[in-house]
C-alpha positions, 0 to 999 in steps of 0.5 A, spaced: 544 495 479 544 502 479 538 506 482 535 508 476 535 501 473 532 498 479 527 504 480 525 502 473 524 495 474 520 496 480 516 501 477 515 497 471 513 491 475 509 495 480 505 498 474 503 492 471 501 489 477 497 495 479 494 495 472 492 487 473 490 488 480 485 494 478 482 489 472 482 484 478 478 489 482 473 491 476 471 483 475 470 483 482 465 489 482 462 486 476 461 479 480 459 482 487 458 490 487 462 495 491 456 497 495 452 492 499 452 487 505 455 481 501 461 486 498 462 489 505 462 482 508 468 479 503 472 486 504 473 485 511 474 477 511 479 478 505 483 484 509 484 480 515 490 476 513 493 483 510 491 486 517 494 480 521 500 480 517 502 487 518 502 486 525 507 480 526 511 481 520 511 488 515 514 492 520 519 487 522 521 486 515 522 493 513 525 495 520 529 489 521 530 484 516 533 489 510 539 492 514 541 485 517 541 482 510 545 488 507 550 487 513 551 479 512 551 480 505 559 481 506 560 475 509 564 469 506 558 465 504 554 471 502 550 470 508 547 464 506 547 461 512 544 466 516 538 466 510 537 459 511 536 460 519 532 466 518 527 463 513 526 457 517 524 461 523 520 466 519 516 460 516 515 457 523 512 463 526 507 464 520 505 457 520 503 457 527 500 464 527 496 462 521 493 456 524 491 460 530 488 466 526 484 461 522 481 457 528 479 464 531 476 467 524 469 469 527 472 472 533 476 476 528 470 478 524 467 480 530 473 484 532 474 488 525 466 489 523 460 492 526 455 489 522 448 489 523 445 483 521 447 476 524 447 473 516 452 478 514 456 476 520 455 469 518 457 470 511 463 474 513 466 468 517 465 463 512 469 468 507 474 468 513 475 461 514 478 461 506 481 467 506 485 467 513 490 462 510 493 467 505 497 470 511 502 464 511 503 465 504 503 473 504 508 472 510 513 468 506 512 472 500 514 478 503 520 475 507 523 472 501 522 478 497 525 483 502 531 479 502 532 479 495 531 487 495 536 487 500 541 483 495 539 488 490 535 483 486 528 487 485 524 485 479 521 478 482 518 481 488 515 487 484 513 482 478 510 476 482 503 479 484 501 479 477 500 472 477 496 473 483 492 477 479 491 473 473 489 467 478 484 471 481 481 474 475 480 467 472 476 465 479 472 471 479 470 470 472 468 463 473 464 466 479 460 470 474 459 464 469 457 460 475 453 464 479 451 471 475 453 478 476 452 483 482 451 478 488 451 484 493 445 482 497 445 476 502 440 472 498 442 465 495 449 465 498 451 458 499 458 454 500 460 453 493 459 461 492 463 462 498 469 457 496 469 460 489 470 467 491 474 466 497 478 460 495 480 464 488 483 469 492 487 465 496 489 461 490 492 467 487 496 469 493 499 461 493 501 462 486 505 469 487 509 465 492 511 459 488 513 464 482 518 468 487 521 461 490 522 459 483 526 466 482 529 465 489 532 459 486 534 462 480 538 467 483 543 462 486 540 462 494 540 456 497 532 454 500 533 450 506 531 449 513 536 450 519 533 450 526 540 452 529 538 459 531 544 461 536 549 466 533 544 469 528 543 475 532 536 474 535 537 478 541 539 484 537 534 483 532 529 482 537 530 488 540 529 492 534 523 487 532 519 489 539 519 496 537 517 495 530 512 490 532 509 495 537 509 500 531 505 496 527 500 493 532 498 501 534 497 502 527 492 496 526 489 497 533 487 504 530 485 500 523 480 496 527 477 502 530 476 505 523 473 499 520 468 498 526 466 505 524 466 505 517 462 498 517 456 502 521 454 504 514 454 498 510 448 496 506 446 503 504 453 508 503 460 507 502 463 502 507 468 497 507 468 495 500 468 502 497 474 504 502 478 499 500 477 500 492 478 507 494 485 505 497 487 501 491 486 507 487 491 511 492 496 505 492 497 506 484 501 512 485 504 510 492 506 504 489 509 506 482 512 512 485 514 512 493 515 504 493 519 504 486 523 510 487 524 509 495 525 502 495 532 502 492 534 508 496 532 505 502 537 499 500 543 505 499 541 509 505 542 502 509 549 501 506 551 508 507 549 507 514 553 501 515 559 504 512 558 510 516 558 515 510 553 520 514 554 526 509 552 521 503 546 519 507 544 526 508 544 527 500 540 521 499 535 523 503 534 530 500 535 527 493 530 522 494 525 526 497 525 531 491 525 526 486 519 523 489 516 530 490 516 531 482 511 525 481 507 525 487 505 532 487 502 532 480 499 525 482 495 528 487 492 533 482 491 529 477 488 523 481 483 528 484 481 531 478 479 524 475 477 522 482 469 521 480 471 517 473 476 513 476 471 511 482 466 509 476 471 504 474 469 500 481 462 502 482 456 500 478 452 506 477 454 514 477 451 515 484 456 510 487 462 513 483 460 520 486 459 517 493 466 513 493 470 519 490 470 523 496 473 517 500 479 517 494 480 524 495 481 524 502 486 519 502 490 523 496 491 528 501 496 524 505 500 522 498 505 527 498 507 527 506 507 519 505 513 520 500 517 524 505 515 519 511 517 513 507 524 516 507 525 519 514 522 512 517 527 508 513 533 512 515 531 511 522 531 503 521 537 504 517 541 506 523 538 501 527 533 505 531 526 502 531 524 506 538 523 513 535 518 511 529 514 507 535 514 514 538 511 518 532 507 512 531 504 512 538 502 520 537 499 518 530 495 513 532 492 517 538 490 522 534 487 518 529 483 514 534 481 521 537 479 523 530 475 517 528 471 517 534 469 524 533 467 523 526 463 517 528 459 521 533 458 527 529 458 525 521 452 522 517 453 515 515 453 518 508 460 521 509 463 517 514 468 513 510 470 519 507 471 523 514 475 517 516 480 517 510 481 525 511 482 524 519 488 519 517 491 523 512 491 530 516 494 526 522 499 523 517 501 530 515 502 531 523 506 525 523 511 526 517 513 533 521 514 530 527 518 524 524 522 529 520 524 534 526 526 527 530 530 525 525 534 532 525 535 531 532 538 524 531 543 525 525 543 533 525 541 538 520 538 534 514 540 540 509 533 540 506 531 547 505 532 547 498 528 541 498 522 544 501 522 550 496 522 545 490 516 542 493 513 549 493 514 550 486 511 543 484 505 545 488 504 551 485 505 548 478 500 542 480 494 547 482 493 549 475 494 542 472 489 539 476 484 545 475 485 543 467 484 536 468 477 538 472 475 542 466 476 537 462 471 533 466 466 538 466 467 539 459 465 532 458 458 533 461 461 532 469 456 528 473 451 527 467 457 526 462 459 520 458 465 519 463 460 516 468 456 512 463 460 505 464 466 502 467 470 503 461 468 510 460 470 511 467 477 509 465 478 512 459 476 519 462 480 518 468 486 517 463 484 523 459 484 527 465 491 525 467 494 526 461 492 533 460 494 534 468 501 532 467 502 536 460 500 542 463 504 541 469 510 539 465 509 545 461 509 550 467 515 547 470 519 548 463 516 555 463 519 557 469 525 553 468 525 548 474 531 545 475 528 539 478 524 537 471 531 536 468 533 531 473 526 528 473 527 527 465 534 525 466 532 520 471 526 517 466 531 517 460 536 513 465 531 508 467 529 507 460 536 505 458 
C-alpha cells in the first residue's frame, strides 16, 4: 500500500473514530458535566490506565517494536515465530502490571490528584478499581496494532476504536436513563452508578481489542503463545527499551506534577476534566494530520534506515514535514478561532466554554512543532537510537517541571489549567528545536532550508485565515451569540468557522502560487483514489 492510500485509510478511520469519540464525550458531559468534583474524579481515574500504559508500553512499542518487526518481516516465515514470542511476552508483562496497578488503585489516585475532600478521593478510587483493568486491553491493542502497522496493514488499528466509542456511548446513555443528567456533585453516588459509568468505559476498551484480534487472524498472522524467548534478540531490544522506558517515565513524572497542579482547582474552575476535553479537541487535528500522515512515513523511514538508503531517508524527512505543515498550520488557526464554540460542545454553559477555551488554545500552540518532532523522534528510533530521544526528553521534562511549579505558585486558580497547558506547549517548541539539531549532528545536513521557508509561507497565509474565522464568530454575536446557546450550536459554529478559515487559507496559498498547495491537492486526490 502506497503512502497516499495508507494515509487516507488511517485518516478516514481516525476521523470516524475521533468524531464518535467526540460524541462519546458529549454524552459523558451531559451525564456528569465537565466542571465539578465528580467529573474530575472520573477524569483522573479513567486516565490512570492510559498513564501507566504510556510508561511501560507506548515508548517501547514506538521506538523498538516497529523497527524490529520491519526487520523480521523479511525472514522466511514472514516473522511469524518472532511475533508469537513477542505477543506472549507482551501479554505476560501487561497482565502482571495490570493486576498490581488495580490492587494499588487508591495509591495511584493519591499520586495523580490533589483533591480537597476525602469523599472526592473515595469516589475517584472506586472509579479506578473499574478503570485500571483497561490497562491490559490497551496494551495488547497497541501491541497488535503496531505490529500490523509495521507490516503495512494500517486500517484495523485506525478503525477499531470506533467500536470502543459506540459501546461507551450506549453505556453513558444508559447511565443518563437510570440516574439522570449533570451528576457533577458528590451527592448520591453509589456502587451501581460507579459500575455503570466506569464499567462501561472498560467494556469499550475490551470491545476494540476483540475487533482487532478478528482482523489480526483475517490477515493470516497466527495468534498463538510461545514462551521460547531465547534467540529473539531480547538483549538488543532491552537496551533500546530501557531508553524508551526512561523517556516515557520522565513524561509521566511531569504529567503527575501537572495533574496535581490542575486538580487544586477542582470544583470551581477548569480542572482535570476540562483539561482532558480540551486535549481531546487538540488530538483531533493531531491524529487526523500527524498520526495519519506520519505513521506511514515512519514505516518507510524504518525501511530506508534498515537498507541504509540515507539520501532517500533525508528526502522522506523533508517531504513529510512539509506535508504535515500544510495541514497543521491551518488547523492551529482554524481551531483557535473556533475555540470557544468548540469548547461549548463539551460544557453545559457559555461561561464554562469561555473558561475551557484558553486551555484548548494553549495546547494548540504546540501542534505545529509536534508534527516536526513526530518525524524527527521516529527517525532516531529507525536508526536504533533511543538514547538521544531520552536526552532531549530529559531537557523537556525538566523545563516543564520548573514551569509548572512556577505557575502553580503564581497563577490564580481560575487560569491554572490554561497556564499548565501553555507551559507544556512552549517547552515542546524548545524540545523540537533541540531534537532537530541533534538529528542533524547524527546523520548530517537534513536539507530542510526550503522546508522552513515553506512553513513561514503557511503561517503568513494562516494568520488572516484565522482572523477571518474569528470575525465570523464575532458577527454571530460572540460570547452572547447563537453559537454558545447549546452543544449543537457550538458544533455548528465551530464547523462554520473552520470552513471559512480553510477557504481563506487555500485561497491565499493559491493567490501566491505556493508550490506546496499543488503537492497537498495532489496528495488528497491520490488518497481519494
